[in-house]
All heavy atoms as TSV, in Angstrom:
chain	resi	resn	atom	element	x	y	z
A	1	MET	N	N	130.110	137.943	102.640
A	1	MET	CA	C	130.669	137.340	101.460
A	1	MET	C	C	131.430	138.437	100.704
A	1	MET	O	O	130.880	139.497	100.430
A	1	MET	CB	C	129.552	136.752	100.599
A	1	MET	CG	C	130.035	136.092	99.353
A	1	MET	SD	S	128.719	135.301	98.410
A	1	MET	CE	C	128.864	133.662	99.044
A	2	THR	N	N	132.649	138.156	100.389
A	2	THR	CA	C	133.474	139.135	99.692
A	2	THR	C	C	133.292	139.010	98.190
A	2	THR	O	O	132.732	138.033	97.682
A	2	THR	CB	C	134.961	138.933	100.030
A	2	THR	OG1	O	135.372	137.675	99.495
A	2	THR	CG2	C	135.196	138.976	101.529
A	3	LEU	N	N	133.797	139.992	97.465
A	3	LEU	CA	C	133.732	139.960	96.021
A	3	LEU	C	C	134.516	138.767	95.476
A	3	LEU	O	O	134.106	138.137	94.505
A	3	LEU	CB	C	134.291	141.262	95.441
A	3	LEU	CG	C	134.258	141.400	93.934
A	3	LEU	CD1	C	132.841	141.263	93.412
A	3	LEU	CD2	C	134.854	142.721	93.511
A	4	TRP	N	N	135.615	138.416	96.134
A	4	TRP	CA	C	136.405	137.258	95.704
A	4	TRP	C	C	135.605	135.968	95.875
A	4	TRP	O	O	135.672	135.076	95.030
A	4	TRP	CB	C	137.713	137.168	96.484
A	4	TRP	CG	C	138.554	138.387	96.297
A	4	TRP	CD1	C	138.857	139.316	97.240
A	4	TRP	CD2	C	139.173	138.840	95.086
A	4	TRP	NE1	N	139.624	140.308	96.700
A	4	TRP	CE2	C	139.839	140.034	95.373
A	4	TRP	CE3	C	139.218	138.348	93.792
A	4	TRP	CZ2	C	140.543	140.741	94.430
A	4	TRP	CZ3	C	139.928	139.057	92.830
A	4	TRP	CH2	C	140.578	140.235	93.154
A	5	ASP	N	N	134.843	135.876	96.952
A	5	ASP	CA	C	133.994	134.698	97.166
A	5	ASP	C	C	132.927	134.589	96.078
A	5	ASP	O	O	132.634	133.500	95.586
A	5	ASP	CB	C	133.323	134.754	98.538
A	5	ASP	CG	C	134.307	134.632	99.677
A	5	ASP	OD1	O	135.376	134.031	99.474
A	5	ASP	OD2	O	133.993	135.144	100.768
A	6	VAL	N	N	132.343	135.713	95.720
A	6	VAL	CA	C	131.304	135.720	94.684
A	6	VAL	C	C	131.895	135.281	93.343
A	6	VAL	O	O	131.313	134.451	92.635
A	6	VAL	CB	C	130.662	137.117	94.563
A	6	VAL	CG1	C	129.732	137.198	93.361
A	6	VAL	CG2	C	129.916	137.470	95.833
A	7	ARG	N	N	133.071	135.808	93.013
A	7	ARG	CA	C	133.710	135.429	91.750
A	7	ARG	C	C	134.046	133.938	91.731
A	7	ARG	O	O	133.845	133.263	90.729
A	7	ARG	CB	C	134.971	136.261	91.534
A	7	ARG	CG	C	134.647	137.722	91.279
A	7	ARG	CD	C	135.865	138.523	91.034
A	7	ARG	NE	N	136.396	138.157	89.708
A	7	ARG	CZ	C	137.596	138.494	89.289
A	7	ARG	NH1	N	138.400	139.169	90.077
A	7	ARG	NH2	N	137.988	138.154	88.086
A	8	ARG	N	N	134.529	133.426	92.857
A	8	ARG	CA	C	134.848	132.004	92.954
A	8	ARG	C	C	133.581	131.155	92.798
A	8	ARG	O	O	133.578	130.126	92.132
A	8	ARG	CB	C	135.512	131.732	94.303
A	8	ARG	CG	C	136.224	130.433	94.403
A	8	ARG	CD	C	136.998	130.362	95.681
A	8	ARG	NE	N	137.108	131.725	96.195
A	8	ARG	CZ	C	137.833	132.110	97.217
A	8	ARG	NH1	N	138.513	131.255	97.870
A	8	ARG	NH2	N	137.878	133.350	97.616
A	9	LEU	N	N	132.489	131.606	93.405
A	9	LEU	CA	C	131.227	130.888	93.308
A	9	LEU	C	C	130.717	130.864	91.865
A	9	LEU	O	O	130.280	129.824	91.365
A	9	LEU	CB	C	130.192	131.524	94.232
A	9	LEU	CG	C	128.864	130.825	94.376
A	9	LEU	CD1	C	129.032	129.418	94.914
A	9	LEU	CD2	C	127.956	131.621	95.287
A	10	TYR	N	N	130.768	132.009	91.183
A	10	TYR	CA	C	130.337	132.052	89.782
A	10	TYR	C	C	131.220	131.174	88.906
A	10	TYR	O	O	130.739	130.522	87.983
A	10	TYR	CB	C	130.336	133.486	89.252
A	10	TYR	CG	C	129.120	134.271	89.659
A	10	TYR	CD1	C	129.230	135.553	90.168
A	10	TYR	CD2	C	127.843	133.734	89.542
A	10	TYR	CE1	C	128.124	136.278	90.550
A	10	TYR	CE2	C	126.730	134.445	89.916
A	10	TYR	CZ	C	126.871	135.718	90.419
A	10	TYR	OH	O	125.773	136.422	90.790
A	11	ARG	N	N	132.519	131.160	89.180
A	11	ARG	CA	C	133.424	130.306	88.428
A	11	ARG	C	C	133.059	128.833	88.643
A	11	ARG	O	O	133.018	128.042	87.707
A	11	ARG	CB	C	134.868	130.561	88.865
A	11	ARG	CG	C	135.843	130.415	87.754
A	11	ARG	CD	C	137.245	130.848	88.109
A	11	ARG	NE	N	137.274	132.052	88.917
A	11	ARG	CZ	C	137.961	132.182	90.058
A	11	ARG	NH1	N	138.693	131.200	90.501
A	11	ARG	NH2	N	137.938	133.306	90.729
A	12	TYR	N	N	132.758	128.479	89.883
A	12	TYR	CA	C	132.359	127.103	90.188
A	12	TYR	C	C	131.040	126.761	89.490
A	12	TYR	O	O	130.889	125.706	88.897
A	12	TYR	CB	C	132.228	126.911	91.695
A	12	TYR	CG	C	131.723	125.547	92.081
A	12	TYR	CD1	C	132.573	124.445	92.087
A	12	TYR	CD2	C	130.395	125.344	92.415
A	12	TYR	CE1	C	132.118	123.186	92.418
A	12	TYR	CE2	C	129.916	124.094	92.747
A	12	TYR	CZ	C	130.790	123.018	92.751
A	12	TYR	OH	O	130.339	121.770	93.068
A	13	TRP	N	N	130.074	127.682	89.558
A	13	TRP	CA	C	128.775	127.432	88.929
A	13	TRP	C	C	128.887	127.317	87.415
A	13	TRP	O	O	128.106	126.604	86.790
A	13	TRP	CB	C	127.787	128.531	89.286
A	13	TRP	CG	C	127.173	128.357	90.630
A	13	TRP	CD1	C	127.167	127.243	91.404
A	13	TRP	CD2	C	126.451	129.349	91.349
A	13	TRP	NE1	N	126.494	127.481	92.573
A	13	TRP	CE2	C	126.042	128.765	92.568
A	13	TRP	CE3	C	126.123	130.672	91.107
A	13	TRP	CZ2	C	125.316	129.466	93.509
A	13	TRP	CZ3	C	125.397	131.351	92.052
A	13	TRP	CH2	C	125.002	130.756	93.240
A	14	SER	N	N	129.811	128.033	86.796
A	14	SER	CA	C	129.947	127.919	85.344
A	14	SER	C	C	130.472	126.536	84.962
A	14	SER	O	O	130.135	126.012	83.907
A	14	SER	CB	C	130.854	129.009	84.794
A	14	SER	OG	O	132.168	128.848	85.266
A	15	ALA	N	N	131.290	125.929	85.826
A	15	ALA	CA	C	131.792	124.576	85.565
A	15	ALA	C	C	130.815	123.504	86.041
A	15	ALA	O	O	130.697	122.446	85.440
A	15	ALA	CB	C	133.146	124.385	86.243
A	16	HIS	N	N	130.118	123.765	87.139
A	16	HIS	CA	C	129.192	122.803	87.748
A	16	HIS	C	C	127.876	123.515	88.078
A	16	HIS	O	O	127.645	123.879	89.229
A	16	HIS	CB	C	129.776	122.231	89.043
A	16	HIS	CG	C	131.163	121.711	88.891
A	16	HIS	ND1	N	131.440	120.494	88.329
A	16	HIS	CD2	C	132.354	122.257	89.215
A	16	HIS	CE1	C	132.739	120.297	88.327
A	16	HIS	NE2	N	133.328	121.361	88.851
A	17	PRO	N	N	127.027	123.720	87.075
A	17	PRO	CA	C	125.780	124.458	87.345
A	17	PRO	C	C	124.876	123.698	88.319
A	17	PRO	O	O	124.880	122.468	88.333
A	17	PRO	CB	C	125.123	124.579	85.971
A	17	PRO	CG	C	125.775	123.551	85.134
A	17	PRO	CD	C	127.108	123.273	85.707
A	18	PRO	N	N	124.117	124.443	89.139
A	18	PRO	CA	C	123.191	123.796	90.069
A	18	PRO	C	C	122.037	123.142	89.309
A	18	PRO	O	O	121.141	123.818	88.809
A	18	PRO	CB	C	122.714	124.943	90.961
A	18	PRO	CG	C	122.984	126.179	90.181
A	18	PRO	CD	C	124.118	125.891	89.254
A	19	VAL	N	N	122.074	121.841	89.216
A	19	VAL	CA	C	121.125	121.092	88.385
A	19	VAL	C	C	119.687	121.310	88.852
A	19	VAL	O	O	118.778	121.445	88.029
A	19	VAL	CB	C	121.485	119.591	88.387
A	19	VAL	CG1	C	120.458	118.788	87.616
A	19	VAL	CG2	C	122.870	119.387	87.805
A	20	HIS	N	N	119.462	121.366	90.151
A	20	HIS	CA	C	118.084	121.536	90.625
A	20	HIS	C	C	117.497	122.864	90.155
A	20	HIS	O	O	116.312	122.953	89.846
A	20	HIS	CB	C	118.025	121.409	92.152
A	20	HIS	CG	C	118.692	122.526	92.889
A	20	HIS	ND1	N	120.065	122.640	92.996
A	20	HIS	CD2	C	118.170	123.574	93.550
A	20	HIS	CE1	C	120.358	123.709	93.699
A	20	HIS	NE2	N	119.227	124.301	94.045
A	21	GLU	N	N	118.310	123.911	90.055
A	21	GLU	CA	C	117.819	125.196	89.560
A	21	GLU	C	C	117.528	125.129	88.056
A	21	GLU	O	O	116.542	125.685	87.583
A	21	GLU	CB	C	118.852	126.297	89.832
A	21	GLU	CG	C	119.088	126.579	91.291
A	21	GLU	CD	C	117.941	127.321	91.929
A	21	GLU	OE1	O	117.083	127.875	91.197
A	21	GLU	OE2	O	117.894	127.352	93.161
A	22	LEU	N	N	118.392	124.447	87.318
A	22	LEU	CA	C	118.169	124.314	85.878
A	22	LEU	C	C	116.903	123.523	85.581
A	22	LEU	O	O	116.111	123.904	84.713
A	22	LEU	CB	C	119.375	123.638	85.226
A	22	LEU	CG	C	120.695	124.408	85.281
A	22	LEU	CD1	C	121.822	123.539	84.769
A	22	LEU	CD2	C	120.584	125.687	84.483
A	23	VAL	N	N	116.688	122.432	86.296
A	23	VAL	CA	C	115.496	121.604	86.085
A	23	VAL	C	C	114.235	122.378	86.466
A	23	VAL	O	O	113.237	122.348	85.752
A	23	VAL	CB	C	115.602	120.281	86.874
A	23	VAL	CG1	C	114.290	119.518	86.847
A	23	VAL	CG2	C	116.737	119.432	86.331
A	24	ALA	N	N	114.302	123.100	87.577
A	24	ALA	CA	C	113.136	123.887	88.005
A	24	ALA	C	C	112.802	124.958	86.974
A	24	ALA	O	O	111.631	125.186	86.660
A	24	ALA	CB	C	113.404	124.521	89.366
A	25	ALA	N	N	113.812	125.613	86.436
A	25	ALA	CA	C	113.571	126.630	85.416
A	25	ALA	C	C	113.008	125.999	84.149
A	25	ALA	O	O	112.092	126.546	83.522
A	25	ALA	CB	C	114.866	127.372	85.112
A	26	PHE	N	N	113.520	124.845	83.759
A	26	PHE	CA	C	113.040	124.158	82.558
A	26	PHE	C	C	111.579	123.741	82.708
A	26	PHE	O	O	110.781	123.881	81.783
A	26	PHE	CB	C	113.912	122.932	82.272
A	26	PHE	CG	C	113.464	122.144	81.084
A	26	PHE	CD1	C	113.718	122.600	79.799
A	26	PHE	CD2	C	112.785	120.950	81.245
A	26	PHE	CE1	C	113.298	121.874	78.696
A	26	PHE	CE2	C	112.367	120.220	80.148
A	26	PHE	CZ	C	112.624	120.685	78.865
A	27	LEU	N	N	111.211	123.248	83.889
A	27	LEU	CA	C	109.845	122.789	84.129
A	27	LEU	C	C	108.895	123.919	84.510
A	27	LEU	O	O	107.691	123.711	84.629
A	27	LEU	CB	C	109.836	121.720	85.229
A	27	LEU	CG	C	110.568	120.430	84.897
A	27	LEU	CD1	C	110.567	119.502	86.106
A	27	LEU	CD2	C	109.941	119.751	83.696
A	28	GLY	N	N	109.426	125.111	84.737
A	28	GLY	CA	C	108.587	126.247	85.104
A	28	GLY	C	C	108.149	126.233	86.551
A	28	GLY	O	O	107.166	126.874	86.908
A	29	VAL	N	N	108.880	125.533	87.406
A	29	VAL	CA	C	108.548	125.474	88.827
A	29	VAL	C	C	109.013	126.762	89.489
A	29	VAL	O	O	110.150	127.188	89.316
A	29	VAL	CB	C	109.226	124.260	89.498
A	29	VAL	CG1	C	108.956	124.240	90.983
A	29	VAL	CG2	C	108.756	122.985	88.839
A	30	LYS	N	N	108.123	127.389	90.227
A	30	LYS	CA	C	108.467	128.622	90.935
A	30	LYS	C	C	108.273	128.418	92.429
A	30	LYS	O	O	107.385	127.688	92.853
A	30	LYS	CB	C	107.591	129.773	90.459
A	30	LYS	CG	C	107.788	130.110	88.988
A	30	LYS	CD	C	107.067	131.371	88.655
A	30	LYS	CE	C	106.998	131.683	87.221
A	30	LYS	NZ	N	108.078	131.793	86.405
A	31	ALA	N	N	109.098	129.072	93.208
A	31	ALA	CA	C	108.978	129.008	94.658
A	31	ALA	C	C	107.709	129.754	95.077
A	31	ALA	O	O	107.296	130.707	94.412
A	31	ALA	CB	C	110.192	129.638	95.317
A	32	PRO	N	N	107.089	129.333	96.162
A	32	PRO	CA	C	105.910	130.068	96.630
A	32	PRO	C	C	106.280	131.512	96.966
A	32	PRO	O	O	107.384	131.786	97.430
A	32	PRO	CB	C	105.469	129.306	97.871
A	32	PRO	CG	C	106.576	128.390	98.219
A	32	PRO	CD	C	107.428	128.215	97.018
A	33	ALA	N	N	105.371	132.423	96.693
A	33	ALA	CA	C	105.644	133.844	96.913
A	33	ALA	C	C	105.944	134.140	98.375
A	33	ALA	O	O	106.807	134.937	98.688
A	33	ALA	CB	C	104.462	134.672	96.447
A	34	GLU	N	N	105.218	133.515	99.252
A	34	GLU	CA	C	105.417	133.762	100.677
A	34	GLU	C	C	105.095	132.474	101.429
A	34	GLU	O	O	104.086	131.835	101.148
A	34	GLU	CB	C	104.484	134.888	101.126
A	34	GLU	CG	C	104.757	135.393	102.514
A	34	GLU	CD	C	103.919	136.622	102.814
A	34	GLU	OE1	O	103.897	137.545	101.997
A	34	GLU	OE2	O	103.272	136.612	103.880
A	35	PRO	N	N	105.926	132.103	102.384
A	35	PRO	CA	C	105.610	130.884	103.127
A	35	PRO	C	C	104.333	131.066	103.940
A	35	PRO	O	O	103.991	132.190	104.315
A	35	PRO	CB	C	106.825	130.692	104.039
A	35	PRO	CG	C	107.477	132.014	104.112
A	35	PRO	CD	C	107.136	132.737	102.847
A	36	PRO	N	N	103.626	129.988	104.194
A	36	PRO	CA	C	102.402	130.120	104.989
A	36	PRO	C	C	102.738	130.618	106.389
A	36	PRO	O	O	103.800	130.288	106.928
A	36	PRO	CB	C	101.836	128.704	105.030
A	36	PRO	CG	C	102.958	127.812	104.658
A	36	PRO	CD	C	103.902	128.619	103.823
A	37	PRO	N	N	101.882	131.441	106.970
A	37	PRO	CA	C	102.173	131.985	108.301
A	37	PRO	C	C	102.217	130.877	109.352
A	37	PRO	O	O	101.450	129.923	109.301
A	37	PRO	CB	C	101.027	132.951	108.566
A	37	PRO	CG	C	99.943	132.532	107.642
A	37	PRO	CD	C	100.605	131.889	106.459
A	38	LEU	N	N	103.134	131.026	110.278
A	38	LEU	CA	C	103.262	130.067	111.372
A	38	LEU	C	C	102.383	130.497	112.535
A	38	LEU	O	O	102.187	131.690	112.764
A	38	LEU	CB	C	104.723	130.003	111.839
A	38	LEU	CG	C	105.741	129.629	110.762
A	38	LEU	CD1	C	107.140	129.771	111.328
A	38	LEU	CD2	C	105.491	128.228	110.279
A	39	ALA	N	N	101.884	129.542	113.257
A	39	ALA	CA	C	101.090	129.865	114.436
A	39	ALA	C	C	102.016	130.352	115.543
A	39	ALA	O	O	103.147	129.910	115.656
A	39	ALA	CB	C	100.319	128.632	114.895
A	40	ALA	N	N	101.544	131.287	116.323
A	40	ALA	CA	C	102.343	131.792	117.441
A	40	ALA	C	C	102.558	130.664	118.443
A	40	ALA	O	O	101.642	129.910	118.765
A	40	ALA	CB	C	101.640	132.970	118.094
A	41	ALA	N	N	103.771	130.546	118.913
A	41	ALA	CA	C	104.109	129.470	119.843
A	41	ALA	C	C	103.563	129.784	121.232
A	41	ALA	O	O	103.616	130.924	121.698
A	41	ALA	CB	C	105.618	129.292	119.909
A	42	ALA	N	N	103.035	128.757	121.892
A	42	ALA	CA	C	102.491	128.931	123.240
A	42	ALA	C	C	103.604	129.168	124.252
A	42	ALA	O	O	103.372	129.768	125.294
A	42	ALA	CB	C	101.674	127.709	123.625
A	43	ASP	N	N	104.821	128.705	123.947
A	43	ASP	CA	C	105.926	128.861	124.890
A	43	ASP	C	C	106.745	130.120	124.601
A	43	ASP	O	O	107.923	130.182	124.883
A	43	ASP	CB	C	106.823	127.623	124.862
A	43	ASP	CG	C	107.413	127.381	123.488
A	43	ASP	OD1	O	106.925	127.999	122.524
A	43	ASP	OD2	O	108.357	126.577	123.391
A	44	ASP	N	N	106.112	131.136	124.017
A	44	ASP	CA	C	106.782	132.400	123.707
A	44	ASP	C	C	106.183	133.505	124.576
A	44	ASP	O	O	105.373	134.299	124.114
A	44	ASP	CB	C	106.603	132.713	122.220
A	44	ASP	CG	C	107.337	133.965	121.788
A	44	ASP	OD1	O	108.208	134.441	122.538
A	44	ASP	OD2	O	107.032	134.466	120.699
A	45	PRO	N	N	106.573	133.588	125.853
A	45	PRO	CA	C	105.965	134.571	126.750
A	45	PRO	C	C	106.261	136.013	126.351
A	45	PRO	O	O	105.495	136.914	126.656
A	45	PRO	CB	C	106.557	134.244	128.114
A	45	PRO	CG	C	107.815	133.518	127.832
A	45	PRO	CD	C	107.602	132.800	126.533
A	46	SER	N	N	107.377	136.251	125.642
A	46	SER	CA	C	107.710	137.629	125.269
A	46	SER	C	C	106.866	138.123	124.107
A	46	SER	O	O	106.719	139.325	123.916
A	46	SER	CB	C	109.191	137.720	124.890
A	46	SER	OG	O	109.429	137.015	123.694
A	47	GLY	N	N	106.346	137.198	123.297
A	47	GLY	CA	C	105.543	137.583	122.147
A	47	GLY	C	C	106.372	137.980	120.941
A	47	GLY	O	O	105.837	138.486	119.963
A	48	ILE	N	N	107.679	137.762	120.980
A	48	ILE	CA	C	108.527	138.164	119.866
A	48	ILE	C	C	108.207	137.367	118.609
A	48	ILE	O	O	108.307	137.887	117.501
A	48	ILE	CB	C	110.023	138.054	120.246
A	48	ILE	CG1	C	110.909	138.745	119.194
A	48	ILE	CG2	C	110.443	136.601	120.389
A	48	ILE	CD1	C	110.799	140.215	119.197
A	49	GLY	N	N	107.779	136.122	118.761
A	49	GLY	CA	C	107.419	135.311	117.600
A	49	GLY	C	C	106.258	135.918	116.832
A	49	GLY	O	O	106.277	135.994	115.605
A	50	ALA	N	N	105.244	136.381	117.550
A	50	ALA	CA	C	104.099	137.022	116.911
A	50	ALA	C	C	104.518	138.332	116.248
A	50	ALA	O	O	104.032	138.677	115.175
A	50	ALA	CB	C	102.996	137.274	117.938
A	51	MET	N	N	105.444	139.053	116.868
A	51	MET	CA	C	105.926	140.308	116.295
A	51	MET	C	C	106.685	140.037	114.992
A	51	MET	O	O	106.510	140.746	114.003
A	51	MET	CB	C	106.834	141.033	117.281
A	51	MET	CG	C	107.309	142.371	116.792
A	51	MET	SD	S	105.993	143.580	116.705
A	51	MET	CE	C	105.962	144.130	118.378
A	52	ILE	N	N	107.497	138.997	114.981
A	52	ILE	CA	C	108.240	138.638	113.771
A	52	ILE	C	C	107.273	138.246	112.660
A	52	ILE	O	O	107.480	138.597	111.501
A	52	ILE	CB	C	109.248	137.519	114.065
A	52	ILE	CG1	C	110.365	138.051	114.965
A	52	ILE	CG2	C	109.821	136.940	112.782
A	52	ILE	CD1	C	111.287	136.983	115.500
A	53	LEU	N	N	106.197	137.547	113.008
A	53	LEU	CA	C	105.212	137.157	112.004
A	53	LEU	C	C	104.485	138.369	111.427
A	53	LEU	O	O	104.105	138.371	110.262
A	53	LEU	CB	C	104.204	136.182	112.596
A	53	LEU	CG	C	104.738	134.787	112.894
A	53	LEU	CD1	C	103.672	133.961	113.600
A	53	LEU	CD2	C	105.178	134.100	111.619
A	54	ARG	N	N	104.294	139.406	112.236
A	54	ARG	CA	C	103.603	140.598	111.750
A	54	ARG	C	C	104.458	141.409	110.785
A	54	ARG	O	O	103.946	142.121	109.930
A	54	ARG	CB	C	103.194	141.498	112.914
A	54	ARG	CG	C	102.037	140.936	113.706
A	54	ARG	CD	C	101.540	141.896	114.739
A	54	ARG	NE	N	101.034	143.102	114.110
A	54	ARG	CZ	C	100.889	144.256	114.740
A	54	ARG	NH1	N	101.225	144.370	115.998
A	54	ARG	NH2	N	100.421	145.301	114.107
A	55	PHE	N	N	105.796	141.334	110.949
A	55	PHE	CA	C	106.713	142.108	110.120
A	55	PHE	C	C	107.765	141.179	109.525
A	55	PHE	O	O	108.930	141.225	109.912
A	55	PHE	CB	C	107.367	143.210	110.943
A	55	PHE	CG	C	106.383	144.097	111.639
A	55	PHE	CD1	C	106.157	143.975	113.003
A	55	PHE	CD2	C	105.649	145.042	110.941
A	55	PHE	CE1	C	105.248	144.774	113.653
A	55	PHE	CE2	C	104.735	145.856	111.580
A	55	PHE	CZ	C	104.524	145.728	112.937
A	56	PRO	N	N	107.388	140.306	108.564
A	56	PRO	CA	C	108.317	139.297	108.060
A	56	PRO	C	C	109.511	139.877	107.325
A	56	PRO	O	O	110.575	139.289	107.295
A	56	PRO	CB	C	107.459	138.459	107.123
A	56	PRO	CG	C	106.328	139.323	106.748
A	56	PRO	CD	C	106.098	140.242	107.908
A	57	ASP	N	N	109.361	141.070	106.719
A	57	ASP	CA	C	110.499	141.646	106.005
A	57	ASP	C	C	111.378	142.507	106.922
A	57	ASP	O	O	112.379	143.054	106.488
A	57	ASP	CB	C	110.044	142.459	104.802
A	57	ASP	CG	C	109.147	143.625	105.179
A	57	ASP	OD1	O	108.801	143.756	106.370
A	57	ASP	OD2	O	108.788	144.395	104.275
A	58	GLY	N	N	110.980	142.622	108.200
A	58	GLY	CA	C	111.789	143.364	109.170
A	58	GLY	C	C	111.552	144.860	109.154
A	58	GLY	O	O	112.211	145.583	109.881
A	59	GLN	N	N	110.616	145.338	108.365
A	59	GLN	CA	C	110.358	146.767	108.296
A	59	GLN	C	C	109.002	147.081	108.899
A	59	GLN	O	O	108.008	146.462	108.561
A	59	GLN	CB	C	110.390	147.240	106.847
A	59	GLN	CG	C	111.741	147.071	106.198
A	59	GLN	CD	C	111.729	147.556	104.761
A	59	GLN	OE1	O	110.753	148.115	104.282
A	59	GLN	NE2	N	112.832	147.340	104.067
A	60	VAL	N	N	108.992	148.056	109.782
A	60	VAL	CA	C	107.749	148.509	110.398
A	60	VAL	C	C	107.306	149.746	109.638
A	60	VAL	O	O	108.019	150.740	109.557
A	60	VAL	CB	C	107.958	148.837	111.894
A	60	VAL	CG1	C	106.668	149.347	112.512
A	60	VAL	CG2	C	108.464	147.613	112.636
A	61	LYS	N	N	106.133	149.676	109.039
A	61	LYS	CA	C	105.628	150.782	108.224
A	61	LYS	C	C	104.588	151.554	109.020
A	61	LYS	O	O	103.732	150.988	109.668
A	61	LYS	CB	C	105.028	150.254	106.933
A	61	LYS	CG	C	106.045	149.515	106.078
A	61	LYS	CD	C	105.363	148.818	104.915
A	61	LYS	CE	C	106.346	148.032	104.110
A	61	LYS	NZ	N	106.799	146.806	104.731
A	62	THR	N	N	104.645	152.876	108.929
A	62	THR	CA	C	103.643	153.705	109.593
A	62	THR	C	C	102.549	154.041	108.600
A	62	THR	O	O	102.780	154.120	107.398
A	62	THR	CB	C	104.275	155.003	110.118
A	62	THR	OG1	O	104.840	155.714	109.016
A	62	THR	CG2	C	105.342	154.704	111.146
A	63	HIS	N	N	101.365	154.231	109.114
A	63	HIS	CA	C	100.228	154.528	108.232
A	63	HIS	C	C	99.814	155.945	108.386
A	63	HIS	O	O	99.809	156.578	109.322
A	63	HIS	CB	C	99.038	153.621	108.550
A	63	HIS	CG	C	99.340	152.176	108.255
A	63	HIS	ND1	N	99.233	151.664	107.004
A	63	HIS	CD2	C	99.778	151.183	109.040
A	63	HIS	CE1	C	99.554	150.389	107.026
A	63	HIS	NE2	N	99.894	150.078	108.267
């Protein structure tokens, strides 16, 4: 997304604000902090699905 796209989006939002976001903010509705973990798929022989679940933010931290 370019800076021009961002400016165009903000210009659009100032004229047509996202109503669902405004209503959620007014009612105090917050998105869940983290989605519930998914079960590892049985048809994933490589195990990449389980690896993605272990590192949801994409960063591997050493201890």
